[in-house]
DSSP file (Angstrom, degrees, kcal/mol; ACC not computed):
  #  RESIDUE AA STRUCTURE BP1 BP2  ACC     N-H-->O    O-->H-N    N-H-->O    O-->H-N    TCO  KAPPA ALPHA  PHI   PSI    X-CA   Y-CA   Z-CA
    1    1 A M     >>       0   0    0      0, 0.0     5,-2.2     0, 0.0     4,-1.9   0.000 360.0 360.0 360.0 -42.5   98.2   91.4   89.9
    2    2 A A  I  4> +     0   0    0      3,-0.2     5,-1.5     2,-0.2     6,-0.1   0.929 360.0  37.0 -64.6 -45.1  100.4   93.8   91.9
    3    3 A V  I  45S+     0   0    0      3,-0.2     5,-0.3     1,-0.1    -1,-0.2   0.958 124.9  36.9 -72.8 -50.3  101.0   96.1   89.0
    4    4 A N  I  45S+     0   0    0      3,-0.2     4,-0.3     2,-0.1    -2,-0.2   0.894 133.7  15.4 -76.2 -41.6   97.6   96.0   87.3
    5    5 A L  I  X5S+     0   0    0     -4,-1.9     4,-2.4     2,-0.1    -3,-0.2   0.878 129.0  43.4-101.4 -51.2   95.2   95.8   90.2
    6    6 A E  I  ><S+     0   0    0     -5,-2.2     4,-2.9     1,-0.2     5,-0.2   0.894 113.6  54.1 -64.5 -37.7   97.1   96.8   93.4
    7    7 A G  H  ><S+     0   0    0     -5,-1.5     4,-2.2    -6,-0.3    -1,-0.2   0.913 110.0  46.8 -60.1 -43.3   98.7   99.7   91.5
    8    8 A A  H  > S+     0   0    0     -4,-0.3     4,-2.3    -5,-0.3    -2,-0.2   0.906 112.8  50.3 -65.1 -41.8   95.3  101.0   90.4
    9    9 A F  H  X S+     0   0    0     -4,-2.4     4,-2.6     2,-0.2    -2,-0.2   0.940 112.1  46.2 -61.5 -48.3   94.0  100.6   94.0
   10   10 A L  H  X S+     0   0    0     -4,-2.9     4,-2.1     1,-0.2    -1,-0.2   0.895 111.9  51.0 -65.3 -39.7   96.9  102.5   95.6
   11   11 A A  H  X S+     0   0    0     -4,-2.2     4,-2.2    -5,-0.2    -1,-0.2   0.925 113.0  45.7 -62.5 -43.9   96.8  105.3   93.0
   12   12 A A  H  X S+     0   0    0     -4,-2.3     4,-2.5     1,-0.2    -2,-0.2   0.907 110.8  53.7 -65.2 -41.0   93.1  105.8   93.6
   13   13 A K  H  < S+     0   0    0     -4,-2.6    -1,-0.2     1,-0.2    -2,-0.2   0.883 113.9  41.7 -61.1 -39.5   93.6  105.6   97.4
   14   14 A L  H  X S+     0   0    0     -4,-2.1     4,-0.6    -5,-0.2    -1,-0.2   0.836 117.3  46.5 -77.7 -33.5   96.2  108.4   97.2
   15   15 A A  H  X S+     0   0    0     -4,-2.2     4,-2.4    -5,-0.2     3,-0.3   0.827  96.3  73.9 -78.5 -32.0   94.3  110.6   94.7
   16   16 A A  H  X S+     0   0    0     -4,-2.5     4,-2.8     1,-0.2     5,-0.2   0.883  93.9  49.6 -54.6 -48.0   90.9  110.4   96.4
   17   17 A P  H  > S+     0   0    0      0, 0.0     4,-2.1     0, 0.0    -1,-0.2   0.892 112.7  48.3 -61.5 -36.9   91.7  112.7   99.4
   18   18 A M  H  X S+     0   0    0     -4,-0.6     4,-1.6    -3,-0.3    -2,-0.2   0.913 113.9  46.1 -67.8 -41.2   93.1  115.4   97.1
   19   19 A M  H  X>S+     0   0    0     -4,-2.4     5,-1.5     2,-0.2     4,-1.2   0.887 111.0  52.7 -68.7 -38.2   90.2  115.2   94.7
   20   20 A K  H  <5S+     0   0    0     -4,-2.8     3,-0.5    -5,-0.2    -2,-0.2   0.922 108.0  51.4 -60.9 -43.5   87.7  115.3   97.6
   21   21 A A  H  <5S+     0   0    0     -4,-2.1    -1,-0.2     1,-0.2    -2,-0.2   0.863 111.8  47.1 -61.8 -35.3   89.4  118.4   98.9
   22   22 A A  H  <5S-     0   0    0     -4,-1.6    -1,-0.2     2,-0.2    -2,-0.2   0.677 107.0-130.0 -79.2 -17.9   89.1  120.0   95.5
   23   23 A G  T  <5S+     0   0    0     -4,-1.2     2,-0.3    -3,-0.5    -3,-0.2   0.663  79.2  49.9  76.2  15.9   85.4  119.0   95.3
   24   24 A R      < +     0   0    0     -5,-1.5    44,-0.3    44,-0.0     2,-0.3  -0.975  55.1 139.6-169.9 166.1   85.9  117.4   91.8
   25   25 A G  E     -a   68   0A   0     42,-1.2    44,-2.8    -2,-0.3     2,-0.4  -0.864  34.4-125.3 163.0 166.7   88.1  115.1   89.8
   26   26 A A  E     -a   69   0A   0     -2,-0.3     2,-0.5    42,-0.2    44,-0.2  -0.952  16.0-163.1-139.1 117.0   88.3  112.4   87.2
   27   27 A M  E     -a   70   0A   0     42,-3.1    44,-2.1    -2,-0.4     2,-0.6  -0.869   6.2-164.9 -98.6 131.0   90.0  109.1   87.8
   28   28 A I  E     -a   71   0A   0     -2,-0.5     2,-0.3    42,-0.2    44,-0.2  -0.958   5.3-163.5-120.1 113.7   90.7  107.1   84.6
   29   29 A F  E     -a   72   0A   0     42,-3.2    44,-2.8    -2,-0.6     2,-0.7  -0.674  13.6-136.1 -94.0 148.3   91.6  103.5   85.1
   30   30 A T  E     +a   73   0A   0     -2,-0.3    44,-0.2    42,-0.2   -22,-0.1  -0.920  37.3 152.5-107.7 112.5   93.3  101.3   82.5
   31   31 A S        -     0   0    0     42,-2.9     2,-0.3    -2,-0.7    19,-0.1   0.117  32.7-127.3-105.1-135.4   91.7   97.9   82.1
   32   32 A S    >   -     0   0    0     42,-0.2     3,-1.3    17,-0.2     4,-0.3  -0.963  27.8-101.2-169.7 160.1   91.8   95.9   78.9
   33   33 A T  T >> S+     0   0    0     42,-1.9     4,-2.2    -2,-0.3     3,-1.3   0.799 123.8  65.6 -62.7 -24.4   89.5   94.0   76.6
   34   34 A A  H 3> S+     0   0    0     41,-0.3     4,-1.7     1,-0.3    -1,-0.3   0.783  95.2  58.0 -63.5 -25.6   90.8   91.0   78.5
   35   35 A G  H <4 S+     0   0    0     -3,-1.3    -1,-0.3    14,-0.2    -2,-0.2   0.558 111.2  41.5 -79.6  -9.0   89.1   92.6   81.5
   36   36 A Q  H <4 S+     0   0    0     -3,-1.3    -2,-0.2    -4,-0.3    -1,-0.2   0.753 134.0  14.1-101.2 -35.6   85.8   92.4   79.6
   37   37 A Y  H  < S-     0   0    0     -4,-2.2    -3,-0.2     1,-0.2    -2,-0.2   0.599  96.8-122.1-116.9 -16.8   86.0   89.0   77.9
   38   38 A G     <  -     0   0    0     -4,-1.7    -1,-0.2    -5,-0.4    -2,-0.1  -0.277  22.6-123.2  84.8 173.8   88.8   87.1   79.6
   39   39 A F    >   -     0   0    0     -2,-0.1     3,-1.6    -4,-0.1     7,-0.2  -0.859  19.1-111.6-160.7 121.9   91.8   85.7   77.6
   40   40 A P  T 3  S+     0   0    0      0, 0.0    -2,-0.0     0, 0.0     0, 0.0  -0.232  98.9   9.2 -57.7 139.6   93.0   82.2   77.3
   41   41 A N  T 3  S+     0   0    0      1,-0.1     0, 0.0     3,-0.0     0, 0.0   0.591 113.1  82.2  68.3  13.9   96.4   81.4   78.9
   42   42 A R    <>  +     0   0    0     -3,-1.6     4,-2.8     1,-0.1     5,-0.3  -0.230  46.4 146.2-136.3  45.8   96.6   84.8   80.6
   43   43 A A  H  > S+     0   0    0      1,-0.2     4,-2.9     2,-0.2     5,-0.3   0.884  71.2  49.1 -56.5 -47.0   94.5   84.2   83.7
   44   44 A P  H  > S+     0   0    0      0, 0.0     4,-2.2     0, 0.0    -1,-0.2   0.921 115.0  45.4 -61.9 -40.8   96.4   86.5   86.1
   45   45 A Y  H  > S+     0   0    0      2,-0.2     4,-2.4     1,-0.2    -2,-0.2   0.948 115.5  45.5 -65.2 -49.2   96.3   89.4   83.6
   46   46 A A  H  X S+     0   0    0     -4,-2.8     4,-2.3    -7,-0.2     5,-0.2   0.912 113.4  50.4 -62.2 -42.5   92.6   88.9   82.8
   47   47 A A  H  X S+     0   0    0     -4,-2.9     4,-2.3    -5,-0.3    -1,-0.2   0.911 111.0  49.0 -63.1 -41.9   91.7   88.6   86.5
   48   48 A A  H  X S+     0   0    0     -4,-2.2     4,-1.9    -5,-0.3    -1,-0.2   0.913 112.1  48.1 -63.8 -42.2   93.6   91.7   87.4
   49   49 A K  H  X S+     0   0    0     -4,-2.4     4,-1.3     2,-0.2    -1,-0.2   0.834 110.2  51.3 -71.4 -31.5   91.9   93.7   84.6
   50   50 A W  H  X S+     0   0    0     -4,-2.3     4,-1.9     2,-0.2    -1,-0.2   0.907 109.6  52.8 -63.9 -41.8   88.4   92.4   85.6
   51   51 A G  H  X S+     0   0    0     -4,-2.3     4,-2.7     1,-0.2    -2,-0.2   0.866 102.4  57.3 -61.5 -37.6   89.3   93.6   89.1
   52   52 A V  H  X S+     0   0    0     -4,-1.9     4,-2.8     1,-0.2    -1,-0.2   0.890 105.6  51.1 -60.6 -39.2   90.2   97.0   87.8
   53   53 A I  H  X S+     0   0    0     -4,-1.3     4,-2.4     2,-0.2    -1,-0.2   0.927 111.2  46.9 -65.6 -43.5   86.7   97.3   86.4
   54   54 A G  H  X S+     0   0    0     -4,-1.9     4,-2.0     2,-0.2    -2,-0.2   0.899 112.9  50.0 -63.6 -40.4   85.1   96.3   89.7
   55   55 A L  H  X S+     0   0    0     -4,-2.7     4,-2.8     2,-0.2     5,-0.2   0.934 110.6  49.9 -61.2 -47.3   87.4   98.8   91.5
   56   56 A M  H  X S+     0   0    0     -4,-2.8     4,-2.7     1,-0.2    -2,-0.2   0.918 110.1  49.4 -60.1 -45.2   86.5  101.6   89.1
   57   57 A K  H  X S+     0   0    0     -4,-2.4     4,-1.8     1,-0.2    -1,-0.2   0.894 113.0  47.5 -63.3 -39.0   82.8  101.0   89.5
   58   58 A T  H  X S+     0   0    0     -4,-2.0     4,-2.7     2,-0.2    -2,-0.2   0.919 112.0  49.4 -66.9 -44.0   83.1  101.0   93.3
   59   59 A V  H  X S+     0   0    0     -4,-2.8     4,-2.9     1,-0.2     5,-0.3   0.908 108.5  54.2 -60.7 -42.6   85.2  104.2   93.3
   60   60 A A  H  X S+     0   0    0     -4,-2.7     4,-1.3    -5,-0.2    -1,-0.2   0.901 112.4  43.8 -59.5 -41.0   82.6  105.8   91.0
   61   61 A M  H  < S+     0   0    0     -4,-1.8    -2,-0.2    -5,-0.2    -1,-0.2   0.920 117.8  43.7 -69.6 -44.0   79.9  105.0   93.5
   62   62 A E  H  < S+     0   0    0     -4,-2.7    -2,-0.2     1,-0.2    -3,-0.2   0.867 123.5  33.7 -71.6 -36.4   81.8  106.0   96.6
   63   63 A L  H ><>S+     0   0    0     -4,-2.9     3,-1.8    -5,-0.2     5,-1.7   0.580  92.1  89.2-100.6 -10.7   83.3  109.2   95.2
   64   64 A G  G ><5S+     0   0    0     -4,-1.3     3,-2.3    -5,-0.3    -1,-0.2   0.897  83.6  58.3 -52.7 -44.4   80.5  110.4   93.0
   65   65 A P  G 3 5S+     0   0    0      0, 0.0    -1,-0.3     0, 0.0    -2,-0.1   0.682 103.2  55.6 -62.0 -14.1   78.8  112.4   95.8
   66   66 A H  G < 5S-     0   0    0     -3,-1.8    -2,-0.2     2,-0.2     3,-0.1   0.279 125.1-101.6 -98.4   9.0   82.1  114.3   96.1
   67   67 A G  T < 5S+     0   0    0     -3,-2.3   -42,-1.2     1,-0.3     2,-0.5   0.694  80.4 134.5  80.9  18.9   82.0  115.4   92.5
   68   68 A I  E   < -a   25   0A   0     -5,-1.7     2,-0.3   -44,-0.3    -1,-0.3  -0.895  39.0-158.6-109.0 127.9   84.6  112.8   91.4
   69   69 A R  E     -a   26   0A   0    -44,-2.8   -42,-3.1    -2,-0.5     2,-0.4  -0.719   4.7-166.8 -99.4 152.3   84.1  110.7   88.3
   70   70 A A  E     +a   27   0A   0     -2,-0.3    67,-4.1   -44,-0.2    68,-0.5  -0.993  13.4 162.3-140.2 134.3   85.7  107.3   87.6
   71   71 A N  E     -a   28   0A   0    -44,-2.1   -42,-3.2    -2,-0.4     2,-0.4  -0.945  26.2-133.9-143.3 162.3   85.8  105.4   84.3
   72   72 A A  E     -ab  29 139A   0     66,-2.8    68,-3.1    -2,-0.3     2,-0.5  -0.982   7.6-151.5-124.3 133.2   87.9  102.6   82.8
   73   73 A I  E     -ab  30 140A   0    -44,-2.8   -42,-2.9    -2,-0.4    68,-0.2  -0.870   7.9-160.9 -97.8 133.3   89.4  102.5   79.3
   74   74 A C  E     - b   0 141A   0     66,-2.9    68,-1.9    -2,-0.5   -42,-0.2  -0.823  10.7-162.8-116.2  90.2   89.8   99.0   77.9
   75   75 A P  E     - b   0 142A   0      0, 0.0   -42,-1.9     0, 0.0   -41,-0.3  -0.391   4.0-150.7 -68.9 148.8   92.3   99.1   75.1
   76   76 A G        -     0   0    0     66,-1.9     2,-0.4     1,-0.2    68,-0.1   0.060  62.6 -27.3 -88.9-149.2   92.5   96.3   72.6
   77   77 A A        -     0   0    0     66,-0.2    38,-2.6    36,-0.1     2,-0.5  -0.538  69.8-154.3 -69.3 120.9   95.7   95.3   70.9
   78   78 A V  B     -c  115   0B   0     -2,-0.4     5,-0.5    36,-0.2    38,-0.2  -0.870  17.2-117.7-104.5 123.5   97.9   98.5   70.7
   79   79 A E        +     0   0    0     36,-3.3    38,-0.3    -2,-0.5     3,-0.1  -0.259  70.0  79.4 -51.7 139.8  100.5   98.8   68.0
   80   80 A G  S  > S-     0   0    0      1,-0.1     4,-2.3    36,-0.1     5,-0.2  -0.833  92.7 -52.2 145.4-179.7  104.0   99.1   69.5
   81   81 A P  H  > S+     0   0    0      0, 0.0     4,-2.0     0, 0.0     5,-0.1   0.847 124.8  53.3 -58.3 -40.0  106.9   97.2   71.0
   82   82 A R  H  > S+     0   0    0      1,-0.2     4,-1.8     2,-0.2     5,-0.1   0.945 113.0  43.0 -62.5 -46.5  104.9   95.3   73.6
   83   83 A M  H  > S+     0   0    0     -5,-0.5     4,-2.7     1,-0.2    -1,-0.2   0.847 109.3  57.9 -69.9 -32.6  102.5   93.9   71.1
   84   84 A E  H  X S+     0   0    0     -4,-2.3     4,-2.5     1,-0.2    -1,-0.2   0.895 106.3  50.2 -62.1 -38.2  105.3   93.1   68.7
   85   85 A G  H  X S+     0   0    0     -4,-2.0     4,-2.6     2,-0.2     5,-0.2   0.908 109.9  49.9 -64.1 -42.0  106.8   91.0   71.4
   86   86 A V  H  X S+     0   0    0     -4,-1.8     4,-2.6     1,-0.2     5,-0.2   0.933 112.1  48.0 -60.8 -46.3  103.5   89.2   71.9
   87   87 A L  H  X S+     0   0    0     -4,-2.7     4,-2.6     1,-0.2    -2,-0.2   0.915 112.4  48.5 -61.8 -44.0  103.2   88.6   68.2
   88   88 A A  H  X S+     0   0    0     -4,-2.5     4,-2.4     2,-0.2    -2,-0.2   0.927 113.6  46.1 -64.0 -45.4  106.7   87.2   67.9
   89   89 A R  H  X S+     0   0    0     -4,-2.6     4,-2.4     2,-0.2    -2,-0.2   0.919 115.2  46.2 -65.0 -43.1  106.3   84.9   70.9
   90   90 A E  H  X S+     0   0    0     -4,-2.6     4,-2.0    -5,-0.2    -1,-0.2   0.898 111.6  51.8 -67.2 -39.1  103.0   83.6   69.7
   91   91 A A  H  X>S+     0   0    0     -4,-2.6     5,-2.6    -5,-0.2     4,-1.0   0.930 112.1  46.3 -61.6 -44.9  104.3   83.1   66.2
   92   92 A A  H  <5S+     0   0    0     -4,-2.4     3,-0.5     1,-0.2    -2,-0.2   0.914 113.0  49.3 -64.0 -42.9  107.2   81.1   67.5
   93   93 A A  H  <5S+     0   0    0     -4,-2.4    -1,-0.2     1,-0.2    -2,-0.2   0.820 119.4  37.7 -66.6 -31.0  105.1   79.0   69.8
   94   94 A K  H  <5S-     0   0    0     -4,-2.0    -1,-0.2    -5,-0.2    -2,-0.2   0.445 108.0-118.8-101.2  -1.7  102.6   78.2   67.0
   95   95 A G  T  <5S+     0   0    0     -4,-1.0     2,-0.2    -3,-0.5    -3,-0.2   0.890  73.2 124.7  65.2  38.6  105.1   77.9   64.1
   96   96 A M      < -     0   0    0     -5,-2.6    -1,-0.2    -6,-0.2     2,-0.2  -0.706  65.2 -96.7-121.3 171.8  103.4   80.8   62.3
   97   97 A T     >  -     0   0    0     -2,-0.2     4,-1.8     1,-0.1     5,-0.2  -0.533  31.7-117.2 -83.6 159.1  104.6   84.1   60.8
   98   98 A R  H  > S+     0   0    0      1,-0.2     4,-2.7     2,-0.2     5,-0.1   0.899 116.3  54.3 -59.1 -41.8  104.2   87.3   62.8
   99   99 A D  H  > S+     0   0    0      1,-0.2     4,-2.5     2,-0.2    -1,-0.2   0.859 105.4  51.9 -65.1 -36.2  101.9   88.6   60.0
  100  100 A A  H  > S+     0   0    0      2,-0.2     4,-1.8     1,-0.2    -1,-0.2   0.903 111.7  46.6 -66.7 -40.2   99.6   85.6   60.3
  101  101 A V  H  X S+     0   0    0     -4,-1.8     4,-2.0     2,-0.2    -2,-0.2   0.921 111.3  52.2 -66.7 -43.2   99.3   86.0   64.1
  102  102 A Y  H  X S+     0   0    0     -4,-2.7     4,-3.3     1,-0.2     5,-0.3   0.940 108.3  51.0 -55.6 -48.4   98.7   89.8   63.5
  103  103 A R  H  X S+     0   0    0     -4,-2.5     4,-3.0     1,-0.2    -1,-0.2   0.877 106.3  55.7 -60.0 -37.9   95.9   89.0   61.1
  104  104 A G  H  < S+     0   0    0     -4,-1.8     4,-0.4     2,-0.2    -1,-0.2   0.925 114.1  39.3 -60.5 -44.8   94.3   86.6   63.6
  105  105 A Y  H >< S+     0   0    0     -4,-2.0     3,-1.3     2,-0.2    -2,-0.2   0.952 118.3  47.2 -68.4 -49.9   94.1   89.4   66.2
  106  106 A A  H >< S+     0   0    0     -4,-3.3     3,-1.8     1,-0.3     6,-0.4   0.870 106.7  57.4 -62.6 -37.6   93.2   92.1   63.7
  107  107 A D  T 3< S+     0   0    0     -4,-3.0    -1,-0.3    -5,-0.3    -2,-0.2   0.655  93.5  70.0 -69.1 -13.2   90.5   90.0   62.1
  108  108 A G  T <  S+     0   0    0     -3,-1.3    39,-2.7    -4,-0.4    40,-2.2   0.393  92.8  72.7 -81.6   3.6   88.9   89.6   65.6
  109  109 A T  B X  S-D  146   0C   0     -3,-1.8     3,-0.9    37,-0.3    37,-0.2  -0.897  83.2-129.1-118.9 150.5   87.9   93.3   65.4
  110  110 A A  T 3  S+     0   0    0     35,-3.0    35,-0.2    34,-0.5    36,-0.1   0.820 112.1  49.2 -63.1 -30.9   85.2   94.9   63.3
  111  111 A M  T 3  S-     0   0    0     33,-1.6    -1,-0.2    34,-0.2    34,-0.1   0.528 104.6-131.9 -91.0  -5.4   87.7   97.5   62.0
  112  112 A G    <   +     0   0    0     -3,-0.9     2,-0.3    -6,-0.4    -5,-0.2   0.767  69.7  76.4  68.5  28.6   90.3   94.8   61.1
  113  113 A R  S    S-     0   0    0     -7,-0.3    -2,-0.2    30,-0.2    -1,-0.2  -0.985  78.9 -96.5-159.8 166.6   93.3   96.5   62.7
  114  114 A F        -     0   0    0     -2,-0.3   -36,-0.2     1,-0.1     2,-0.2  -0.393  41.6-118.6 -78.8 165.1   95.2   97.3   65.9
  115  115 A I  B     -c   78   0B   0    -38,-2.6   -36,-3.3    27,-0.1     2,-0.3  -0.549  21.1-123.7 -98.3 171.1   94.7  100.6   67.6
  116  116 A E    >>  -     0   0    0    -38,-0.2     3,-1.7    -2,-0.2     4,-1.1  -0.815  23.7-112.3-113.1 156.0   97.4  103.2   68.3
  117  117 A A  H 3> S+     0   0    0    -38,-0.3     4,-2.5    -2,-0.3     3,-0.3   0.837 116.1  63.7 -55.1 -34.0   98.4  104.7   71.6
  118  118 A R  H 3> S+     0   0    0      1,-0.2     4,-2.2     2,-0.2    -1,-0.3   0.789  96.0  58.2 -64.2 -26.2   97.0  108.0   70.5
  119  119 A D  H <> S+     0   0    0     -3,-1.7     4,-1.5     2,-0.2    -1,-0.2   0.904 109.1  43.7 -68.2 -40.7   93.6  106.5   70.3
  120  120 A V  H  X S+     0   0    0     -4,-1.1     4,-2.2    -3,-0.3    -2,-0.2   0.909 113.2  52.2 -68.2 -43.0   93.7  105.6   74.0
  121  121 A A  H  X S+     0   0    0     -4,-2.5     4,-2.5     1,-0.2    -2,-0.2   0.894 106.2  53.9 -61.3 -40.6   95.2  109.0   74.8
  122  122 A A  H  X S+     0   0    0     -4,-2.2     4,-2.2     1,-0.2    -1,-0.2   0.893 108.9  48.7 -63.0 -38.9   92.3  110.8   73.0
  123  123 A M  H  X S+     0   0    0     -4,-1.5     4,-2.8     2,-0.2    -1,-0.2   0.906 110.4  51.2 -67.4 -39.5   89.8  108.8   75.0
  124  124 A A  H  X S+     0   0    0     -4,-2.2     4,-1.9     2,-0.2    -2,-0.2   0.911 109.2  50.5 -62.8 -42.1   91.6  109.7   78.3
  125  125 A V  H  X S+     0   0    0     -4,-2.5     4,-0.9     2,-0.2    -1,-0.2   0.925 111.9  48.2 -61.6 -44.2   91.6  113.4   77.3
  126  126 A F  H >< S+     0   0    0     -4,-2.2     3,-1.1     1,-0.2     6,-0.5   0.949 111.3  49.2 -60.4 -49.0   87.9  113.3   76.6
  127  127 A L  H 3< S+     0   0    0     -4,-2.8    -1,-0.2     1,-0.3    -2,-0.2   0.799 111.9  49.4 -64.1 -28.2   87.1  111.5   79.9
  128  128 A A  H 3< S+     0   0    0     -4,-1.9    -1,-0.3    -5,-0.2    -2,-0.2   0.639 100.3  87.9 -82.1 -14.4   89.2  114.0   81.9
  129  129 A S  S X< S-     0   0    0     -3,-1.1     3,-1.4    -4,-0.9    -3,-0.0  -0.314  90.0-112.5 -86.0 166.5   87.5  116.9   80.2
  130  130 A D  G >  S+     0   0    0      1,-0.3     3,-1.7     2,-0.2     4,-0.1   0.677 110.9  76.3 -67.8 -17.7   84.3  118.8   81.1
  131  131 A A  G 3  S+     0   0    0      1,-0.3    -1,-0.3    -5,-0.1     3,-0.2   0.750  99.9  43.7 -64.1 -20.9   82.7  117.3   78.0
  132  132 A A  G X  S+     0   0    0     -3,-1.4     3,-2.3    -6,-0.5    -1,-0.3  -0.029  75.7 132.4-108.2  28.4   82.5  114.1   80.0
  133  133 A R  T <  S+     0   0    0     -3,-1.7    -1,-0.1     1,-0.3    -2,-0.1   0.703  79.2  35.4 -59.6 -22.3   81.2  115.8   83.1
  134  134 A L  T 3  S+     0   0    0     -3,-0.2     2,-0.7    -4,-0.1    -1,-0.3   0.149  90.6 106.6-116.5  18.4   78.4  113.3   83.6
  135  135 A V    <   +     0   0    0     -3,-2.3     2,-0.3    -8,-0.1    -3,-0.1  -0.878  44.4 142.2 -97.9 113.0   80.2  110.2   82.4
  136  136 A S        +     0   0    0     -2,-0.7   -65,-0.2   -67,-0.1     3,-0.1  -0.995  51.6  24.0-152.3 146.7   81.1  108.0   85.4
  137  137 A G  S    S+     0   0    0    -67,-4.1     2,-0.3    -2,-0.3   -66,-0.2   0.690  86.4 141.0  75.4  19.7   81.2  104.3   86.2
  138  138 A Q        -     0   0    0    -68,-0.5   -66,-2.8   -82,-0.1     2,-0.6  -0.720  48.3-147.6-103.7 146.5   81.7  103.4   82.5
  139  139 A V  E     -b   72   0A   0     -2,-0.3     2,-0.6   -68,-0.2   -66,-0.2  -0.952  23.0-171.2-106.8 114.7   83.8  100.8   80.8
  140  140 A I  E     -b   73   0A   0    -68,-3.1   -66,-2.9    -2,-0.6     2,-0.3  -0.925  10.4-150.6-119.1 113.7   84.9  102.1   77.5
  141  141 A A  E     -b   74   0A   0     -2,-0.6     2,-0.5   -68,-0.2     3,-0.1  -0.627  10.3-172.1 -80.5 135.5   86.6   99.9   75.0
  142  142 A V  E     +b   75   0A   0    -68,-1.9   -66,-1.9    -2,-0.3   -27,-0.1  -0.835  51.4 110.5-122.1  87.7   89.1  101.5   72.5
  143  143 A D  S    S-     0   0    0     -2,-0.5   -66,-0.2   -68,-0.2   -30,-0.2   0.347  93.0 -98.4-147.0   3.6   89.6   98.5   70.4
  144  144 A G  S    S-     0   0    0     -3,-0.1   -33,-1.6   -35,-0.1   -34,-0.5   0.669  86.2 -61.8  75.2  14.2   88.1   98.9   66.9
  145  145 A F        -     0   0    0    -36,-0.2   -35,-3.0   -35,-0.2     2,-0.5   0.957  57.8-128.6  69.2  94.9   85.2   96.8   68.3
  146  146 A T  B     +D  109   0C   0    -37,-0.2   -37,-0.3     1,-0.2    -1,-0.1  -0.573  35.0 167.7 -69.9 118.2   86.3   93.4   69.4
  147  147 A V  S    S+     0   0    0    -39,-2.7   -38,-0.2    -2,-0.5    -1,-0.2   0.599  76.4  31.6-105.6 -18.3   83.9   90.9   67.7
  148  148 A N        -     0   0    0    -40,-2.2    -1,-0.3   -43,-0.2   -40,-0.0  -0.804  63.0-176.3-139.7  95.3   86.0   87.8   68.6
  149  149 A P  S    S+     0   0    0      0, 0.0  -112,-0.1     0, 0.0    -1,-0.1   0.584  81.2  53.7 -71.1  -7.3   87.9   88.1   71.9
  150  150 A D  S    S-     0   0    0   -111,-0.1  -111,-0.1   -42,-0.1     2,-0.1  -0.613  77.4-170.5-126.5  71.9   89.6   84.7   71.3
  151  151 A P        -     0   0    0      0, 0.0   -46,-0.1     0, 0.0   -47,-0.1  -0.354   8.0-164.3 -65.8 141.4   91.2   84.8   67.9
  152  152 A K              0   0    0    -48,-0.2    -2,-0.0     1,-0.1   -51,-0.0  -0.713 360.0 360.0-125.6  79.9   92.5   81.5   66.7
  153  153 A P              0   0    0      0, 0.0    -1,-0.1     0, 0.0   -50,-0.1   0.526 360.0 360.0 -66.7 360.0   94.9   82.3   63.8
């Protein structure tokens, strides 16, 4: 809760005066697909990420009149060391292979795969750019389209 929600709150609180002084800005919050759907056995994480979405929407309303936009990116499962740890722990707990657990998660998306950090970064670059000058208060999933938020491999 402290890292995911309080960290986002404190960052926004510190950035807002500088952006107000500039008369413009773009805050990009990082939530998660868990913040859209919930996630079994991860209540504190899911609750914090739901909170980030509520914080972002409130910030967008409060700071919009000052020319400041706020949006939230909700990554799905991102390839990399953190997710590999999740896969290994879940595989061990369920007596499954890492690949079977991966397939369970990946099959829960329309595109059948995990995303890469560069996919999240590309969305952040877009949201920070003038091409998104009227995009504010939005929750944008970068997840390959989650069709089953509770995979049961």
